C-alpha positions in Angstrom: 94.1 94.3 26.0 94.1 92.0 29.0 91.7 92.2 31.9 92.5 91.6 35.5 92.0 88.0 36.8 88.4 88.8 38.0 87.3 88.0 34.4 86.7 84.3 34.0 88.3 82.4 31.1 86.1 81.4 28.2 83.9 78.5 29.2 83.4 75.6 26.7 79.9 75.1 25.6 77.3 76.1 23.1 78.7 79.5 22.2 80.9 78.2 19.3 78.0 76.0 18.0 75.6 78.9 18.2 78.0 81.2 16.3 78.3 78.6 13.6 74.6 77.9 13.4 73.6 81.6 12.9 76.4 84.1 13.1 74.3 87.2 12.7 71.9 86.2 15.5 74.7 85.1 17.7 76.6 88.4 17.3 73.4 90.4 18.0 72.8 88.4 21.2 76.5 88.7 22.3 76.4 92.4 21.5 73.3 92.9 23.6 74.9 91.0 26.5 78.0 93.3 26.2 75.8 96.4 26.4 74.1 95.0 29.5 77.5 94.3 31.1 78.7 97.8 30.2 75.7 99.4 31.9 76.4 97.3 35.0 80.0 98.3 35.0 79.1 102.0 34.6 76.8 101.7 37.6 79.5 100.0 39.6 81.9 102.9 39.0 84.7 100.7 37.7 86.4 103.5 35.8 85.7 106.3 38.3 88.9 108.0 39.1 89.4 109.9 42.4 88.7 113.6 42.0 92.3 114.4 42.9 93.7 112.2 40.1 93.4 115.0 37.5 92.3 113.1 34.4 90.3 116.0 33.1 88.3 116.2 29.9 90.2 113.4 28.2 89.5 111.0 30.9 85.8 111.8 30.9 85.7 111.6 27.1 87.3 108.1 26.8 86.2 106.3 30.0 83.0 105.0 28.4 85.1 103.4 25.6 87.2 101.6 28.2 84.1 100.4 30.0 82.6 99.1 26.7 85.9 97.4 25.9 85.8 95.6 29.3 82.2 94.6 28.6 83.0 93.3 25.1 85.9 91.2 26.5 83.8 89.8 29.3 81.0 88.9 26.9 83.5 87.2 24.5 84.9 85.2 27.5 81.5 83.8 28.4 79.7 86.7 30.1 76.8 85.8 32.3 75.2 83.4 29.9 72.7 86.0 28.8 73.8 85.8 25.2 73.0 82.1 25.0 69.5 82.7 26.4 68.8 85.6 24.0 70.1 83.5 21.1 67.8 80.6 22.0 64.8 82.9 22.4 65.5 84.6 19.0 65.8 81.2 17.3 62.5 80.0 18.9 60.8 83.2 17.8 62.2 82.7 14.3 60.8 79.1 14.2 57.4 80.4 15.2 57.1 78.8 18.6 
């Protein structure tokens, strides 16, 4: 699945190092960021179809999956940097700081 050009390309940085350091914690942080992005996308109405479009029950049933997929892809491509901050906070908490 390819997103429109509004989605930034992956940015080089700490994400790969964080994923290698503690894969489970990194995936939890990235997943949380994706959930946050999904909620923002829902609020923006990104998948809202005009009433006259006629998508019906199928459209309603599956639009949340499309929104979540957009959010997952955005998070994998760098997101907002929230995953990195969450990861760092979790690691500090784990170390007892």
